[in-house]
N, C-alpha and C positions, 0 to 999 in steps of 0.2 A: 426081678428081672436079673437075667443071668448077663453075663458078659456079652454073648453072641448074640443077645437081643439089641444089642444096642445100634441105633442109628444114627447114623454119618448126616445130619443135616446139610453142614455146606456141602458135601460130597454130593448129595441129593438134587440140591440146586445148580450142582458144577461151579461150587465160587469157592475164595479162599477166604481162610477163618481172617482174615484180615478187610475182607468186603464191606464197603459202604453200606448204608441203608439203600442208595440210589440203585447201588449194585444189584445186591439182593431183588431189590422190587422188580428190576429189569430183567433179570433172571428167572424169577418168578413168571411173569408174564409170558415170556417167551415158552418155558415148559407147559404152562396152565393150556395157553394155546393149541399146542402141540397135541398135546395127552385129555385134552378135554374128551368127555365119554360122547357128546355131541356129535364129534368128529369122529370118534370113533365106535362108533356101534358095535356092541356086543364083543368088544376085544377087552377081557378080563384083565389081560398085562395092562394097559394103556389105562383101565380104570384104577386099579394097585397103583401105579404110578403117581395117575392122577391126585389119588391120596394120598400116598407119601410125601407130594410135593406141596398141598395145601398144610400137610402137619409141619413140615420145616419151614414155609412162610410163615405158619401161625408164631414159633416161637423164635425165628430172628429176625423177624420184622417189629417184635414188644424188647426193648431195650433190656428191662426189668429179667424177662425171661431170657434171651440171648447171654447175660450176663451169668445168671446161675448154668444156663448147659455147658460155659463155657468151661465155668469153673468145677462144676462136679459132673457132666457126661451124663450119662443115664441117670445118675440117681438127681438129676437136675428138680424133679417134681418136687421128691423128700424134700431138698433142698429150700425150696421156694415153699412147702409148709410147713417149715419147723420140725421135722419130724425123722426120728431114725428111720433108718431101713428096718425093714420087719424080716420076718422070715419069709423063707421064700423068694431071695433075692440074689441066689448063686451063691453062697459063700457058706462051705461047709464047715461044720464047728466051731463058729463062732458066734456070742451072744451077743447080740445087736440090744438087748434088752433092759441093757446095764444103762444104757442112754437117754437122756434125759430129753434131748433134741438132737439132729442134726446136726448142727452146731459141737454140740460136745464131742460125737461121735468125730467130727473131723478133725477136731483141735486134739484130739486123743491119737488120730492114726498119724498125722504130722508132728507130732511130739515123739511119737514113736520111731519115726524113721530119720527124725532131724530135721522137718522141718519148721521153717519161721516166714513169717507173714511179713514183721518189723517195717522201720521206715527206712528211707535211706538220708543220711546226712549232707544237706549242702549247701554252698554259699552261691550256689546259683539258681534258685527259685524252681528245682525241682522238687515236688511234691509230690502225695498221694501215692504210694509205690502198692499195686498189687497184683498176684501171681494169677496166671491160666494157664492149665495144659489143655489143648489141644483136644485131647481122650479123656478128659476127666478122670473119675476114678472108677473107669473102666473095666479094670482087669483085677478087681480084688483076689478071686481066687489066685491067679498067678502072686499077687503081691503078697498073701497071708501064703501060700505057700513056696514061696523062693524060687518058683521055675520060670515064670514071664516077667520078670523085673524091666529086663532089658526091652520088651514091647509097651513099656508104659512111656509115653514121649517125655520130651523134654519138656521144663516150664518156661514158659515167655513171662515177663514181668512187662508191666505198664506202670508209666510215670507221666507227669505233666510239666511241662518247662516255661516260664512265662517270660517273655522279651517284649521289649519298647517294641514300638513302632518303627524304629529307626533298623534293630537290627534286623527284623523279620524283610524290612522292603531290601536292605543293602545284603543278608547275608551276615553271617556271625559265627565263631567257633564258641565253644563253652565247655567248661570241665566242671564234674559233679563227683560225689560219693557215690557210691553204692557198696555198703557191705564191705567198706573197708578201702575200695578200689576205685582208682582215680579215673575215671573214663573222661576219654574228649570224645565230643563230637561238633561235626560243620557242619550248618546249617545253611543251607542255601538260601539266597536272596529269594522274594516271594512269597515266602512260610506266612500262611493264612490263620487267623484261629480255627482249629478245630483238625490241621494237618498235621500229617501221624507220619513219624520217623522212625523207619527202622533200625536196629543196629544188632546185626548178626552176632550171636555168640557172647552176649553181653547180658544175659535175663540170669535169673539166680537157679542153683542147681539142684535139680529134681533129687527130694528126696529119696527116689523108689531108683532112677535108671543111673543117677550121678550125672547125668546128662547135662549143659547146660543151653537155657532156652536163649529168646533174641529178647533183645530190651525194647518196646515200643513209647516212641516218645509223642505226647499229643501236646501240639501247640496252645499257649495261651497268648493274650497281648494285653501289656499294661491300656490302660485308658491313654487315649492323647486329647488333649487341650482342644486340636480344632479338627482333628479326622476321626470318622468313623467309618466302620464298613456297611456297605448298602447291596448285598450279594457280592458278586464281582467287584463291582467298584467300589468306589471311598468317597464321600461327602463330606461337605464344609460348608458350614454357614457363613456368611460374610454379611456385615452391615455394610449399607450403603444409607446414604443422606437423601433426606425428602427432593432436593433440585437434580440428585442425581437420576434419579428414579423417576423425577416428571422428565427432565431433558434429553436424558441417556448421558452415557461419559465411557470411559475408559478406564480400567483400574488394574491395579496389579493383584494377582488371587496367586497366594500359596499352592505349591505344590508337591510330590515328597522329593522333590529335585531342581527343587530352583521356583524361584516364582515368574509368573506370567502374566502378560496383558489379556487382560478380557474384554469386548465390547459391549457394554450394559446398554440395550435398547431403550428408547424413551417411551415411556407410559408401563414400566415395570408393576407389578403390585407384590409386596414384602408377602414373602412363601415361596415365592416363583424361584423354579430352579432354570438352570443353566446347565451343558454340558461340555465338557474340555476333553475332545473324544484321544484316546490314547495317553491322558494324563493321567491315570491312574495307579492300581496296584500293578507289580510286574510279578512278570508267572514266572517259575523256575526255567521257561523257554526262552524268557526273554519278552515274550510278549506284554502288552499294557492293555488294561482295563480303561474305563474313564472315571472322570471326577466328573461327579455333582455337585453342583455350587447353588447354594438354596441363599437366597436373597433377602436378606431383614432389615428393613427400612427404620431407621433410627433417628429420634429426632432430638438437638441440643437443649442439654437441661438449661445452660446458660447463653445469653445472648446480647453482643455485643448493641451499642443503640443504633449504630448502623445496622446491622442484623434488624433485629427489630423494627427499624422503619420500611426496611425492606419486604417482612414479612405481615404488615401493617397494610401498605401498599398493593401486595398479592390479594389478601382477604379482601379488598373492598376492590379489587378490580377482578375477582374471579367469579365465574360463576356456574363452576360446577361444584356439585352437591352429591358424595357419595352414597348419601343416606336414603336418596329421592324412593328408591324402589321399595323401601321399606316402611315411611312414613305414614302411609294408608293401613299397615296392616294392624286387622283388630281379631282377637278369638271370640 
């Protein structure tokens, strides 16, 4: 495939190279409806666009294919197959037959132009650096001929950074090392797992154009002993006593920014969920999601004589049988 045959799937769908899967799906559905053959009978151009849209969706909606496409551009299929580029790929006078795999070819290419994949050393839990080039290696003719290197885009760098729940909720500033350079980044409050932060001009230098790309940080969170995410909301499990479950109560519930008093209605079951509206995770714009409180009825392991006497009286006086509906079940 020649460089001129390269299809920019992001441009076809009208999304950015950092588009989320949801944004890609939304753009695809909109364009598919617009150019569907049933709505454009006899329109060859619409039919062609519809095929391109489906081709772009097939690649960009698949994380593995998208990663290969982002890294290798027009040659992503050869990279996915693990085979070196063959004859007819539009690079005159270069023998690809000397390489046993596509990775061998790319490693040789990067080594020839001083590229490195490397890892950043950090004291702030930044890890898994990888480089991506928006156009991949789509201009091999220009690179080898030395006439089009300025057309090769800069190389972006992706990394992950791990935060505590407190750092992510309130916001923080981190410093870490990338290729010997200290980089400082301010992370706004409300970052969630999977959030991405772009730091312009802090990626790796392209071995082709010598231009510096951007750094994209993906947020990960350390496990918290109480809070977990459930969509945009946060969830916590809170233990209650049998008498609190039976009679109802008012108890204190921890939230990200302090405890609040919640009313427990009488007759709740273990596993039942209650909602604290506006007490969940904050967004960068200052809004708050909800906090879901899952109740867990726990019984005391040791009883005082007085407590045991009360439970014995309750057992004798109670007519409630929670197993009545299953006592007659047979196979």
